[in-house]
C-alpha positions in Angstrom: 0.9 0.0 5.7 0.9 -3.7 6.3 -2.9 -3.9 6.4 -3.1 -2.5 2.8 -0.3 -4.9 1.7 -2.1 -8.0 3.0 -5.0 -7.3 0.6 -2.7 -6.9 -2.3 -1.1 -10.3 -1.5 -4.6 -11.8 -0.9 -5.9 -10.6 -4.3 -2.8 -12.3 -5.9 -3.6 -15.5 -4.1 -7.2 -15.4 -5.3 -6.1 -14.8 -8.8 -3.8 -17.8 -8.8 -6.5 -20.0 -7.3 -8.8 -19.1 -10.2 -6.0 -19.8 -12.6 -5.4 -23.2 -11.0 -9.1 -24.1 -11.4 -9.0 -23.1 -15.1 -5.9 -25.2 -15.7 -7.4 -28.2 -13.9 -10.5 -27.9 -16.1 -8.4 -27.9 -19.2 -6.5 -31.0 -18.2 -9.8 -32.8 -17.3 -11.1 -32.2 -20.8 -7.9 -33.2 -22.7 -9.9 -36.1 -24.3 -13.1 -34.2 -24.9 -13.9 -33.9 -28.6 -14.0 -30.3 -29.8 -12.9 -28.9 -26.4 -11.2 -25.5 -26.5 -8.8 -24.6 -23.7 -9.4 -21.6 -21.5 -7.0 -19.1 -19.9 -7.5 -16.3 -17.3 -6.7 -12.7 -18.1 -5.5 -10.5 -15.2 -4.7 -6.8 -14.9 -3.3 -4.7 -12.2 -5.9 -2.5 -10.6 -4.8 0.8 -9.2 -7.7 2.4 -7.3 -6.3 5.9 -7.7 -6.7 5.6 -11.5 -10.3 4.6 -11.1 -11.2 7.7 -9.1 -12.3 11.1 -10.5 -9.8 14.0 -10.3 -10.0 15.7 -7.0 -8.0 18.3 -5.1 -4.6 17.3 -3.8 -4.9 16.6 0.0 -2.4 18.3 2.3 -1.1 16.1 5.1 -2.1 17.5 8.6 0.2 15.1 10.5 4.0 14.9 10.6 5.3 13.9 7.2 5.5 10.1 6.6 5.2 7.7 3.7 1.6 6.9 4.6 0.7 10.6 4.4 1.3 10.6 0.6 -0.5 7.4 -0.4 -3.6 9.3 -1.7 -1.4 11.6 -3.7 0.7 8.9 -5.4 -1.9 6.1 -5.9 0.1 3.6 -3.9 -2.6 2.9 -1.4 -4.3 0.1 -3.3 -2.8 -2.1 -6.0 -4.7 -5.3 -6.6 -4.8 -8.1 -9.1 -8.0 -7.7 -11.2 -9.5 -10.8 -12.9 -10.7 -9.5 -16.2 -12.4 -12.8 -17.3 -11.8 -16.0 -19.2 -10.4 -16.2 -22.6 -11.1 -19.2 -24.8 -8.5 -20.3 -27.3 -10.5 -21.3 -30.5 -7.5 -22.7 -32.4 -8.2 -26.1 -34.1 -7.5 -29.3 -32.4 -6.0 -32.4 -34.0 -8.4 -34.3 -36.4 -8.5 -38.0 -35.3 -9.6 -40.7 -37.7 -12.3 -43.0 -36.3 -13.9 -44.5 -39.5 -17.4 -43.9 -38.1 -19.4 -42.1 -40.8 -21.4 -40.2 -38.2 -18.2 -38.6 -36.8 -17.8 -35.3 -38.6 -15.0 -32.8 -38.0 -14.8 -29.2 -39.3 -11.5 -28.4 -41.0 -10.9 -24.7 -40.3 -13.2 -22.1 -38.8 -16.9 -22.8 -38.1 -19.4 -24.4 -35.8 -22.2 -26.9 -36.1 -25.7 -25.7 -35.3 -27.5 -27.7 -32.6 -31.2 -27.4 -31.6 -31.6 -27.4 -27.8 -34.5 -26.7 -25.5 -32.9 -23.3 -24.9 -32.6 -22.5 -28.6 -30.0 -23.0 -31.3 -26.5 -23.4 -29.9 -23.1 -24.0 -31.5 -20.5 -26.7 -31.1 -17.3 -28.0 -32.6 -17.8 -31.5 -31.3 -18.9 -33.7 -34.2 -19.1 -37.1 -32.6 -22.8 -37.5 -33.6 -25.1 -40.5 -33.5 -28.6 -41.5 -34.7 -31.5 -41.7 -32.3 -34.4 -44.2 -32.4 -36.3 -42.1 -34.9 -33.4 -41.9 -37.3 -32.5 -38.3 -36.4 -28.9 -37.1 -36.4 -28.2 -36.0 -32.9 -25.5 -35.1 -30.4 -24.5 -37.5 -27.6 -27.0 -35.6 -25.4 -29.8 -36.2 -27.9 -30.0 -32.7 -29.4 -30.8 -32.4 -33.1 -28.0 -31.6 -35.5 -29.4 -29.0 -38.0 -29.3 -28.9 -41.7 -28.4 -25.7 -43.6 -31.2 -23.5 -45.0 -34.8 -24.2 -44.1 -37.0 -22.3 -41.6 -34.8 -20.4 -39.1 -37.8 -19.8 -36.8 -38.4 -23.5 -36.4 -35.1 -25.3 -35.8 -36.9 -28.7 -35.5 -37.9 -28.4 -39.2 -34.2 -28.5 -40.0 -33.5 -31.8 -38.3 -31.8 -34.4 -40.4 -33.5 -37.8 -40.8 -31.4 -40.8 -41.9 -32.2 -44.2 -43.2 -30.2 -46.6 -41.2 -30.6 -49.4 -43.7 -28.9 -47.5 -46.5 -25.1 -46.8 -46.7 -24.3 -43.4 -45.2 -21.6 -41.1 -46.7 -20.7 -37.4 -46.1 -18.7 -35.4 -48.6 -16.2 -32.6 -47.9 -18.9 -29.9 -48.2 -21.1 -31.6 -45.6 -23.6 -33.1 -47.9 -25.1 -36.3 -46.4 -26.1 -39.1 -48.7 -28.1 -42.3 -48.0 -26.8 -44.4 -50.8 -27.0 -42.1 -53.8 -29.8 -39.9 -52.4 -28.9 -36.5 -51.0 -30.5 -36.1 -47.6 -29.3 -32.7 -46.4 -26.3 -30.5 -46.0 -25.2 -30.2 -42.4 -25.2 -26.6 -41.3 -21.8 -25.1 -40.6 -21.7 -21.4 -39.6 -19.2 -18.9 -38.2 -19.5 -16.0 -35.9 -18.2 -12.5 -36.4 -16.8 -12.1 -32.9 -15.7 -15.3 -31.1 -15.1 -13.2 -27.9 -18.9 -13.0 -27.7 -19.3 -16.8 -27.2 -19.5 -18.4 -23.8 -19.4 -22.1 -22.9 -22.7 -23.5 -21.6 -21.7 -27.1 -21.0 -21.7 -30.3 -23.1 -19.3 -28.7 -25.6 -22.0 -26.2 -26.6 -21.6 -22.4 -27.0 -24.1 -19.6 -26.6 -23.8 -15.9 -26.7 -22.9 -13.7 -23.7 -25.7 -11.5 -22.3 -25.8 -8.1 -23.9 -23.8 -9.4 -26.9 -25.6 -9.2 -30.3 -25.0 -12.5 -32.0 -23.8 -12.2 -35.6 -23.8 -15.6 -37.3 -22.2 -15.9 -40.7 -23.2 -18.7 -43.0 -20.5 -20.8 -44.6 -22.0 -21.9 -48.0 -19.0 -24.1 -48.8 -17.7 -25.6 -45.5 -14.8 -28.0 -45.3 -15.6 -31.1 -43.2 -14.1 -34.5 -42.8 -16.3 -37.5 -42.3 -14.9 -40.4 -40.2 -12.9 -37.9 -38.1 -13.4 -36.1 -34.8 -11.7 -33.0 -33.7 -9.8 -33.6 -30.5 -9.2 -31.1 -27.7 -6.6 -28.3 -28.4 -5.2 -28.7 -24.8 -1.4 -29.3 -24.7 -0.9 -31.4 -21.5 2.8 -30.5 -21.2 2.0 -26.8 -21.4 -0.8 -27.1 -18.9 1.3 -29.0 -16.4 4.1 -26.4 -16.8 1.6 -23.6 -16.1 0.2 -25.5 -13.1 3.6 -25.8 -11.5 4.3 -22.1 -12.1 0.9 -21.1 -10.7 1.4 -23.3 -7.6 4.7 -21.6 -6.9 3.3 -18.1 -7.3 0.4 -19.1 -5.0 2.8 -20.4 -2.4 4.7 -17.1 -2.6 1.6 -15.0 -2.0 0.8 -17.2 1.0 4.2 -16.4 2.5 3.6 -12.7 1.8 0.2 -12.9 3.6 1.8 -14.7 6.6 4.5 -12.0 6.7 2.0 -9.2 6.7 -0.1 -11.0 9.3 3.0 -11.2 11.5 3.7 -7.5 11.0 0.1 -6.7 12.0 0.4 -8.9 15.1 3.6 -7.1 16.3 2.0 -3.7 15.5 -1.0 -4.4 17.7 0.6 -6.4 20.5 4.1 -5.0 20.8 4.2 -1.5 19.3 0.7 -0.7 20.7 1.9 -1.4 24.2 5.0 0.7 24.1 4.6 3.8 26.3 
């Protein structure tokens, strides 16, 4: 009985450790532009519910609680980590005055050309490289709307650094009075199909069919960046709660270990 209980407590401790790692990552990115907080989703796993229907076993030993575990499904009850959920709610728009800082107001993502294909991001703290291209902080091209979808590089945006740069609320980029391009802002049909791939970029999970929806009239704010949507007070509260639950599961593991020790070294020696 205690052997089975120790695995239940251990699964709870592992779940809280995973939760602590997620909270720590949220706090570490509180100042990362466009960062979206993550949360872990857990379910209780009852192994009896995962098994096919079989005949009811009849105990062949004197009746005891242990004899009926297979019949009542109480033999294994674990914490099952279902995965990471990303909160895509909008962060606070912070004014910077830099015309190359562009924030999306509402739903949507910027399209970015990377060596692994087109990816999405909410981080609009862009810059201009030595060739006058509008790029991310990592040097990836920011893409214009329209153009050749099969050749993302053809949708790169070239700026003239000697001319005044302005961006209107629809994402149209002007050098002086000349329209250069409209920055591409798209949406996705199912945000649960997105996964973080680093550097504030999103790709699509394996086996998930990407469904990108164009936003012909996006709403953007030039001279602003979207901050992280992490609430530090909430994360610290969750961290304290997680730590306390983790300590409780450790005490349960120690208690079960002590019970097993007595079962082997004391009860086992009784004649």
